[in-house]
VOGU-3710 file (C-alpha; in Angstrom, 3 decimals, decimal comma):
1> msrkmeeipl> 81,391/34,982/8,444  84,363/37,244/9,911  83,801/39,435/6,936  81,094/42,499/7,517  77,868/41,147/7,293  77,080/43,460/4,187  80,003/42,200/2,115  77,639/38,543/1,964  76,100/37,989/-0,732  72,843/36,954/-0,685
11> idgikevlis> 71,589/33,842/-2,479  69,335/35,245/-5,630  65,915/34,445/-4,859  66,122/33,371/-1,375  64,284/35,908/0,030  61,461/35,776/-1,473  61,426/31,895/-1,127  61,413/32,459/2,653  58,851/35,216/2,849  56,316/32,783/0,788
21> lnkmgykmgv> 57,683/30,011/3,160  56,610/32,081/6,458  53,198/32,999/4,450  52,795/29,397/4,272  52,784/29,093/8,111  56,258/27,658/7,985  58,040/27,826/11,326  61,730/28,757/10,731  64,861/29,047/12,852  68,311/28,782/12,225
31> ltsnnkknvd> 70,937/26,173/13,810  74,496/27,279/13,255  77,964/26,689/14,437  78,950/30,337/13,619  78,550/33,125/15,942  74,685/34,005/16,768  75,405/37,966/16,403  76,666/37,304/13,170  73,846/35,558/11,636  71,639/37,554/13,331
41> dflkhyemrn> 73,485/41,005/11,686  73,222/39,028/8,390  69,715/38,500/8,596  68,796/42,079/9,752  70,915/43,542/7,548  69,048/41,448/4,472  65,701/42,555/6,250  64,931/39,192/7,059  65,209/38,887/10,888  61,767/38,544/11,225
51> lfefiyaekn> 61,345/35,509/9,183  63,004/33,429/11,653  61,718/32,252/15,147  65,110/31,592/16,554  68,341/31,468/16,188  70,391/28,630/17,951  74,342/28,840/17,902  76,163/26,014/18,811  79,490/25,315/18,682  80,501/21,858/19,188
61> vfgkdkaink> 80,230/21,164/15,246  81,397/17,502/15,641  77,821/16,535/17,111  75,394/18,243/15,216  72,785/15,637/15,638  72,826/16,390/19,074  72,316/19,947/18,346  69,455/19,293/16,057  67,852/16,930/19,112  68,398/19,788/21,770
71> mmkiekldki> 67,592/22,736/19,229  63,984/20,683/18,826  63,660/19,933/22,430  64,194/23,628/23,361  62,048/25,021/20,663  59,255/22,284/21,363  59,444/21,030/17,748  58,577/17,432/17,382  58,657/17,493/13,429  61,173/19,347/11,099
81> iyvgdetrdi> 62,550/19,715/8,137  66,308/20,634/7,798  67,701/22,445/4,987  71,767/22,360/5,299  74,754/22,641/3,104  77,097/20,243/4,058  77,405/16,186/4,237  77,866/16,601/7,894  74,103/18,067/7,893  73,147/14,754/6,166
91> eackkievpi> 74,937/12,190/8,531  73,495/14,045/11,314  70,318/13,815/9,694  70,130/10,214/8,698  71,248/9,360/12,082  68,062/10,583/13,932  65,867/10,374/11,236  65,171/13,810/10,678  64,570/14,629/6,902  66,890/16,943/5,036
101> isvgwgfnts> 66,969/18,900/1,782  70,739/19,514/0,695  71,467/22,710/-0,986  73,995/23,041/-3,951  74,781/26,555/-3,185  76,751/26,208/-0,300  79,850/24,809/1,711  79,727/21,310/0,090  79,852/20,800/-3,574  76,984/19,524/-5,389
111> vnlkkynpny> 78,672/16,102/-6,452  79,939/15,454/-2,803  76,579/16,106/-1,428  74,550/13,795/-3,762  76,655/10,828/-2,387  75,427/11,112/0,664  71,630/10,830/-0,309  69,559/13,359/1,344  65,915/13,330/0,719  65,931/15,664/-1,062
121> fiedpkelle> 68,682/17,720/-2,945  68,094/21,149/-4,830  70,589/23,516/-7,375  67,825/26,942/-7,040  66,018/28,097/-3,771  62,546/27,746/-5,697  62,625/24,268/-5,343  62,291/24,800/-1,534  58,618/25,980/-1,960  57,849/23,210/-4,478
131> iaetlv> 58,968/20,606/-1,700  57,072/22,467/0,899  54,102/22,681/-0,994  53,879/18,766/-1,168  54,504/18,883/2,479  51,402/20,738/3,521
//
C-alpha cells in the first residue's frame, strides 16, 4: 500500500456489505501485515473507519496463525470468522481451526484459493451477507 490511499480503488459493493454486517451486530476488525496507518488512512478515505473496532498490524507474515491467536486474545474474541484473500490465510486458519471465507478479488487467484479448500469461497462481496445470515 505504498500508493496514496485515495488511489486504491474500493471493491464494488464492499462498503454497503460492511455497513450491513455492522448493522447486523458483527464486530469487525482488520488483521494486516501492512502499516496500521496505511490501513487507517484507507478506511478513513472511504469513510469506513467507524465500521471496524480495531486494526491489528502484525509484521510477522510467516506466523499468521500466531497473529490470529494473538489478536483474538488481545481483543477478547472467542469466536471469529476470518475473511482473507491469500492461501496463507487459509493455511493459518486451518491450523488453528478458525473458519475462513476466502475472497476471489484479492491477492491470490480464485483457482489457487479453491485448491486450499477454504470453508467458504466467494467472488462477490454480497455473498458475505448470505453467509453471515446463516450464522446468526
